[in-house]
DSSP file (Angstrom, degrees, kcal/mol; ACC not computed):
  #  RESIDUE AA STRUCTURE BP1 BP2  ACC     N-H-->O    O-->H-N    N-H-->O    O-->H-N    TCO  KAPPA ALPHA  PHI   PSI    X-CA   Y-CA   Z-CA
    1    1 A M     >        0   0    0      0, 0.0     4,-2.2     0, 0.0     5,-0.2   0.000 360.0 360.0 360.0 -41.3    0.0    0.0    0.0
    2    2 A K  H  >  +     0   0    0      1,-0.2     4,-2.4     2,-0.2     5,-0.2   0.870 360.0  53.2 -65.0 -36.0    2.8    2.4    0.9
    3    3 A I  H  > S+     0   0    0      2,-0.2     4,-2.2     1,-0.2    -1,-0.2   0.903 108.7  49.4 -66.9 -40.3    4.5    1.7   -2.5
    4    4 A L  H  > S+     0   0    0      2,-0.2     4,-2.0     1,-0.2    -2,-0.2   0.916 111.8  48.5 -63.8 -43.3    1.3    2.5   -4.4
    5    5 A L  H  X S+     0   0    0     -4,-2.2     4,-2.2     1,-0.2    -2,-0.2   0.901 111.2  50.4 -63.6 -41.3    0.9    5.8   -2.4
    6    6 A L  H  X S+     0   0    0     -4,-2.4     4,-2.4     1,-0.2    -1,-0.2   0.890 109.1  51.7 -63.8 -40.1    4.6    6.7   -3.1
    7    7 A A  H  X S+     0   0    0     -4,-2.2     4,-2.1     2,-0.2    -2,-0.2   0.895 110.3  48.6 -64.7 -40.2    4.1    6.0   -6.8
    8    8 A V  H  X S+     0   0    0     -4,-2.0     4,-2.3     2,-0.2    -2,-0.2   0.916 111.6  49.1 -66.2 -43.3    1.1    8.3   -7.0
    9    9 A V  H  X S+     0   0    0     -4,-2.2     4,-2.1     1,-0.2    -2,-0.2   0.912 112.2  48.1 -63.7 -42.6    2.8   11.1   -5.1
   10   10 A L  H  X S+     0   0    0     -4,-2.4     4,-2.0     2,-0.2    -1,-0.2   0.879 110.7  51.4 -66.3 -37.4    5.9   10.9   -7.4
   11   11 A A  H  X S+     0   0    0     -4,-2.1     4,-1.8     2,-0.2    -2,-0.2   0.913 111.2  47.4 -65.4 -42.0    3.7   10.9  -10.5
   12   12 A L  H  X S+     0   0    0     -4,-2.3     4,-2.0     2,-0.2    -2,-0.2   0.872 110.0  52.8 -67.0 -36.6    1.8   14.0   -9.3
   13   13 A A  H  X S+     0   0    0     -4,-2.1     4,-1.8     1,-0.2    -1,-0.2   0.884 108.1  51.6 -65.5 -37.6    5.1   15.7   -8.5
   14   14 A G  H  X S+     0   0    0     -4,-2.0     4,-1.5     1,-0.2    -2,-0.2   0.879 109.7  49.4 -65.4 -38.0    6.3   14.9  -12.0
   15   15 A C  H  < S+     0   0    0     -4,-1.8    -2,-0.2     1,-0.2    -1,-0.2   0.881 111.0  49.6 -67.2 -38.1    3.1   16.5  -13.5
   16   16 A A  H  < S+     0   0    0     -4,-2.0    -2,-0.2     1,-0.2    -1,-0.2   0.826 116.9  39.8 -72.5 -31.5    3.5   19.6  -11.4
   17   17 A T  H >< S+     0   0    0     -4,-1.8     3,-0.8    -5,-0.2    -1,-0.2   0.658  98.7  91.2 -93.6 -15.7    7.1   20.2  -12.3
   18   18 A G  T 3<  +     0   0    0     -4,-1.5    -3,-0.0     1,-0.2    -4,-0.0  -0.274  62.6  59.1 -72.8 164.8    6.8   19.2  -16.0
   19   19 A G  T 3  S-     0   0    0     70,-0.0    -1,-0.2    -2,-0.0     3,-0.1   0.041  84.9-143.7 104.7 -26.9    6.1   21.8  -18.6
   20   20 A G    <   -     0   0    0     -3,-0.8    -2,-0.0     1,-0.2     0, 0.0   0.153  22.8 -93.3  58.7 179.8    9.1   24.0  -18.0
   21   21 A G  S    S+     0   0    0      2,-0.1    -1,-0.2    71,-0.0    -2,-0.0   0.369  90.2 100.3-111.5   2.1    9.0   27.8  -18.2
   22   22 A R  S    S-     0   0    0     -3,-0.1     4,-0.1     1,-0.1     0, 0.0  -0.709  71.2-123.4 -94.3 138.7   10.2   28.2  -21.8
   23   23 A P        -     0   0    0      0, 0.0     4,-0.1     0, 0.0    -2,-0.1  -0.386  26.2-113.8 -71.4 158.6    7.8   28.8  -24.6
   24   24 A P  S    S+     0   0    0      0, 0.0     2,-0.3     0, 0.0    -2,-0.0   0.514  99.3  60.9 -73.7  -2.5    7.8   26.4  -27.5
   25   25 A V  S    S-     0   0    0     46,-0.0     2,-0.7     2,-0.0    45,-0.1  -0.881  94.5-105.3-120.7 156.8    9.2   29.1  -29.9
   26   26 A D        +     0   0    0     -2,-0.3    22,-0.0     1,-0.1    -4,-0.0  -0.716  43.6 161.4 -84.1 112.5   12.4   31.0  -29.7
   27   27 A V    >   +     0   0    0     -2,-0.7     3,-1.6    -4,-0.1     2,-0.2   0.048  21.7 140.0-118.0  23.8   11.7   34.6  -28.5
   28   28 A T  T 3  S+     0   0    0      1,-0.3    -2,-0.0    20,-0.0     0, 0.0  -0.510  77.2  11.9 -69.0 133.8   15.2   35.5  -27.3
   29   29 A G  T 3  S+     0   0    0     -2,-0.2    20,-0.3     1,-0.2    -1,-0.3   0.686  94.5 159.2  74.1  19.6   16.0   39.1  -28.3
   30   30 A A    <   -     0   0    0     -3,-1.6     2,-0.5    18,-0.1    18,-0.2  -0.444  44.3-124.5 -77.8 146.8   12.3   39.8  -29.1
   31   31 A D  E     -A   47   0A   0     16,-3.1    16,-2.6    -2,-0.1     2,-0.5  -0.811  28.9-150.9 -85.4 126.6   10.8   43.2  -29.3
   32   32 A V  E     -A   46   0A   0     -2,-0.5     2,-0.6    14,-0.2    14,-0.2  -0.889  11.8-168.3-107.6 125.0    7.8   43.3  -26.9
   33   33 A V  E     -A   45   0A   0     12,-2.3    12,-2.6    -2,-0.5     2,-0.5  -0.957   9.5-165.1-111.3 118.5    4.9   45.6  -27.6
   34   34 A K  E     +A   44   0A   0     -2,-0.6     2,-0.3    10,-0.2    10,-0.2  -0.905  10.2 175.8-110.2 125.9    2.5   45.8  -24.7
   35   35 A T  E     -A   43   0A   0      8,-2.8     8,-3.0    -2,-0.5     2,-0.5  -0.957  20.2-146.2-127.6 148.4   -1.0   47.3  -25.1
   36   36 A V  E     -A   42   0A   0     -2,-0.3     6,-0.2     6,-0.2     5,-0.1  -0.965  18.9-142.3-115.0 124.5   -3.9   47.6  -22.7
   37   37 A Q    >   -     0   0    0      4,-3.1     3,-1.5    -2,-0.5     0, 0.0  -0.258  28.6-103.0 -78.1 168.3   -7.4   47.3  -24.1
   38   38 A D  T 3  S+     0   0    0      1,-0.3    -1,-0.1     2,-0.1    -2,-0.0   0.803 121.4  55.3 -62.2 -30.4  -10.4   49.4  -23.0
   39   39 A N  T 3  S-     0   0    0      2,-0.1    -1,-0.3     1,-0.0    21,-0.1   0.434 124.3-100.6 -85.4   1.6  -11.7   46.4  -21.0
   40   40 A G  S <  S+     0   0    0     -3,-1.5     2,-0.1     1,-0.3    -2,-0.1   0.350  75.4 141.0  98.5  -5.6   -8.5   46.0  -19.1
   41   41 A D        -     0   0    0     18,-0.1    -4,-3.1    -5,-0.1     2,-0.5  -0.470  41.9-144.1 -70.3 141.2   -7.0   43.1  -21.0
   42   42 A T  E     -AB  36  58A   0     16,-2.8    16,-3.2    -6,-0.2     2,-0.5  -0.925  12.7-166.7-109.1 131.0   -3.3   43.3  -21.6
   43   43 A I  E     -AB  35  57A   0     -8,-3.0    -8,-2.8    -2,-0.5     2,-0.5  -0.975   1.9-169.3-120.3 125.8   -1.8   42.1  -24.9
   44   44 A E  E     -AB  34  56A   0     12,-2.8    12,-2.6    -2,-0.5     2,-0.5  -0.968   4.9-162.2-116.0 122.0    1.9   41.5  -25.4
   45   45 A E  E     -AB  33  55A   0    -12,-2.6   -12,-2.3    -2,-0.5     2,-0.6  -0.903   4.1-156.2-105.0 127.8    3.3   40.8  -28.9
   46   46 A Y  E     -AB  32  54A   0      8,-3.0     7,-3.0    -2,-0.5     8,-1.4  -0.914  14.6-176.0-105.8 115.6    6.7   39.3  -29.2
   47   47 A R  E     -AB  31  52A   0    -16,-2.6   -16,-3.1    -2,-0.6     2,-0.5  -0.947  11.7-166.6-117.4 130.6    8.4   40.0  -32.5
   48   48 A V  E >  S- B   0  51A   0      3,-2.4     3,-1.5    -2,-0.5   -18,-0.1  -0.968  83.0 -11.1-114.8 118.1   11.7   38.7  -33.7
   49   49 A G  T 3  S-     0   0    0     -2,-0.5    -1,-0.2   -20,-0.3     3,-0.1   0.828 130.3 -56.6  62.9  31.8   13.2   40.4  -36.7
   50   50 A G  T 3  S+     0   0    0      1,-0.2     2,-0.5    -3,-0.1    -1,-0.3   0.401 114.2 117.4  81.8  -3.5    9.9   42.2  -37.2
   51   51 A Q  E <  S-B   48   0A   0     -3,-1.5    -3,-2.4     1,-0.0     2,-0.3  -0.855  70.4-118.4-104.3 131.4    8.0   38.9  -37.4
   52   52 A L  E     +B   47   0A   0     -2,-0.5    22,-0.3    -5,-0.2    -5,-0.2  -0.495  41.3 162.1 -68.1 123.5    5.3   38.0  -34.9
   53   53 A R  E     +     0   0A   0     -7,-3.0    16,-2.5     1,-0.4     2,-0.3   0.694  60.0   9.3-113.6 -31.0    6.3   34.9  -33.0
   54   54 A M  E     -BC  46  68A   0     -8,-1.4    -8,-3.0    14,-0.2     2,-0.4  -0.996  52.4-159.1-154.5 146.7    4.2   34.8  -29.8
   55   55 A V  E     -BC  45  67A   0     12,-2.6    12,-2.4    -2,-0.3     2,-0.5  -0.999   6.8-163.8-128.5 130.0    1.2   36.7  -28.3
   56   56 A K  E     -BC  44  66A   0    -12,-2.6   -12,-2.8    -2,-0.4     2,-0.5  -0.968   6.4-166.3-113.2 124.0    0.4   36.7  -24.5
   57   57 A V  E     -BC  43  65A   0      8,-2.9     8,-2.5    -2,-0.5   -14,-0.2  -0.947   4.9-171.8-112.4 122.4   -3.0   37.8  -23.6
   58   58 A T  E     -B   42   0A   0    -16,-3.2   -16,-2.8    -2,-0.5     5,-0.1  -0.904  16.2-149.8-113.7 102.0   -3.7   38.6  -19.9
   59   59 A P        -     0   0    0      0, 0.0     3,-0.2     0, 0.0   -18,-0.1  -0.273  23.6-118.2 -66.5 156.8   -7.4   39.2  -19.4
   60   60 A S  S    S+     0   0    0      1,-0.2     2,-0.4   -21,-0.1   -20,-0.1   0.818 109.3  30.0 -64.6 -28.5   -8.5   41.6  -16.6
   61   61 A R  S    S+     0   0    0      2,-0.1    -1,-0.2     0, 0.0     2,-0.2  -0.985 115.1  23.2-130.6 121.7  -10.2   38.6  -15.0
   62   62 A G  S    S-     0   0    0     -2,-0.4     0, 0.0    -3,-0.2     0, 0.0  -0.604  92.7 -43.4 120.0 179.1   -8.8   35.1  -15.5
   63   63 A A        -     0   0    0     -2,-0.2    -2,-0.1     1,-0.1    -6,-0.0  -0.560  58.3-107.8 -86.7 146.5   -5.6   33.4  -16.3
   64   64 A P        -     0   0    0      0, 0.0    25,-0.7     0, 0.0     2,-0.3  -0.363  35.5-162.3 -67.4 152.8   -3.2   34.6  -19.1
   65   65 A F  E     -CD  57  88A   0     -8,-2.5    -8,-2.9    23,-0.2     2,-0.3  -0.936   4.8-140.0-136.3 162.9   -3.0   32.5  -22.3
   66   66 A Y  E     -CD  56  87A   0     21,-2.3    21,-2.1    -2,-0.3     2,-0.4  -0.890   6.9-163.2-125.8 147.7   -0.5   32.3  -25.1
   67   67 A M  E     -C   55   0A   0    -12,-2.4   -12,-2.6    -2,-0.3     2,-0.3  -0.994  19.3-161.9-128.1 139.2   -0.6   31.9  -28.9
   68   68 A Y  E     -C   54   0A   0     17,-0.5     9,-2.3    -2,-0.4     2,-0.6  -0.870  26.1-147.3-125.5 151.6    2.4   30.8  -30.9
   69   69 A D        +     0   0    0    -16,-2.5     3,-0.3    -2,-0.3     7,-0.1  -0.896  28.3 172.1-110.2  95.5    3.8   30.8  -34.4
   70   70 A Q  S    S+     0   0    0     -2,-0.6    -1,-0.1     1,-0.2   -44,-0.1   0.734  72.0  44.9 -82.3 -23.3    5.8   27.6  -34.3
   71   71 A N  S    S-     0   0    0      4,-0.3    -1,-0.2   -46,-0.0    -2,-0.0   0.441 105.0-119.8-103.8   1.5    6.7   27.3  -38.0
   72   72 A G  S    S+     0   0    0     -3,-0.3    -2,-0.1     3,-0.2   -19,-0.0   0.716  73.2 126.6  76.5  22.1    7.7   31.0  -38.6
   73   73 A D  S    S-     0   0    0      2,-0.3     3,-0.1   -20,-0.1    -1,-0.1   0.435  81.4-108.9 -92.1   2.2    5.2   31.9  -41.3
   74   74 A G  S    S+     0   0    0      1,-0.3     2,-0.4   -22,-0.3   -22,-0.2   0.476  87.3 101.5  87.8   2.1    3.9   35.0  -39.3
   75   75 A R  S    S-     0   0    0    -22,-0.0    -2,-0.3    -7,-0.0     2,-0.3  -0.924  81.0-105.9-120.0 145.8    0.5   33.4  -38.5
   76   76 A M        -     0   0    0     -2,-0.4    -7,-0.3    -7,-0.1     2,-0.2  -0.529  45.8-118.2 -69.0 131.1   -0.6   31.9  -35.2
   77   77 A D        -     0   0    0     -9,-2.3    -9,-0.3    -2,-0.3     2,-0.3  -0.449  26.2-158.9 -79.1 141.7   -0.7   28.1  -35.7
   78   78 A G        -     0   0    0     -2,-0.2     2,-0.2     6,-0.1     6,-0.2  -0.709  24.5-103.6-109.1 165.3   -3.8   26.1  -35.4
   79   79 A D    >   -     0   0    0      4,-1.7     3,-1.7    -2,-0.3    -1,-0.0  -0.566  26.9-119.3 -85.2 153.8   -4.2   22.4  -34.8
   80   80 A K  T 3  S+     0   0    0      1,-0.3    -1,-0.1    -2,-0.2    -2,-0.0   0.749 113.4  58.9 -64.4 -23.2   -5.1   20.1  -37.6
   81   81 A D  T 3  S-     0   0    0      2,-0.1    -1,-0.3     1,-0.0    -2,-0.0   0.346 121.9-103.4 -89.4   6.7   -8.3   19.1  -35.7
   82   82 A G  S <  S+     0   0    0     -3,-1.7     2,-0.3     1,-0.3    -2,-0.1   0.636  71.0 149.0  83.0  14.0   -9.6   22.7  -35.6
   83   83 A V        -     0   0    0      1,-0.1    -4,-1.7     2,-0.0    -1,-0.3  -0.637  55.2-104.5 -82.6 138.9   -8.7   23.3  -32.0
   84   84 A S        -     0   0    0     -2,-0.3     2,-1.8    -6,-0.2    -6,-0.1  -0.349  25.7-124.3 -62.6 138.4   -7.7   26.8  -31.1
   85   85 A P        +     0   0    0      0, 0.0   -17,-0.5     0, 0.0     2,-0.4  -0.335  63.7 134.1 -83.2  57.8   -4.0   27.3  -30.6
   86   86 A V        -     0   0    0     -2,-1.8     2,-0.4   -19,-0.1   -19,-0.2  -0.901  36.2-164.8-111.5 136.5   -4.3   28.7  -27.1
   87   87 A Y  E     -D   66   0A   0    -21,-2.1   -21,-2.3    -2,-0.4     2,-0.4  -0.976   1.4-161.5-124.6 131.1   -2.1   27.6  -24.2
   88   88 A W  E     -D   65   0A   0     -2,-0.4     2,-0.7   -23,-0.2   -23,-0.2  -0.876  22.9-125.1-108.6 143.5   -2.7   28.2  -20.5
   89   89 A K        -     0   0    0    -25,-0.7     3,-0.1    -2,-0.4   -70,-0.0  -0.799  28.9-177.3 -85.1 116.3   -0.1   27.9  -17.8
   90   90 A L        +     0   0    0     -2,-0.7     2,-0.4     1,-0.2    -1,-0.2   0.866  61.7  26.8 -86.9 -39.3   -1.6   25.4  -15.4
   91   91 A Y        +     0   0    0    -75,-0.0     2,-0.3   -74,-0.0    -1,-0.2  -0.952  59.0 174.0-128.6 146.1    1.1   25.3  -12.6
   92   92 A S              0   0    0     -2,-0.4   -75,-0.0    -3,-0.1   -71,-0.0  -0.985 360.0 360.0-148.4 140.7    3.6   27.8  -11.4
   93   93 A W              0   0    0     -2,-0.3    -1,-0.1   -76,-0.1   -76,-0.0   0.396 360.0 360.0-106.4 360.0    6.0   27.7   -8.5
């Protein structure tokens, strides 16, 4: 029983620490343009070499979410199944 409990705790610890803090695209040296909308939402655009690579949206209420351009074509990438390319940070230490 103790071994099963230990395995569950270790699996949950792995889930909480996984995910890292790095975005899936390279935004080193990016120019960041931060704008605040009338409703209080904050939008940060990360451009590398003039090309949009990542957008971070922080709503006035709720968790921030991210949109990425992973293939470098200047458009936010969508999933093949039609799922919106929005990513939420679930855990943070």
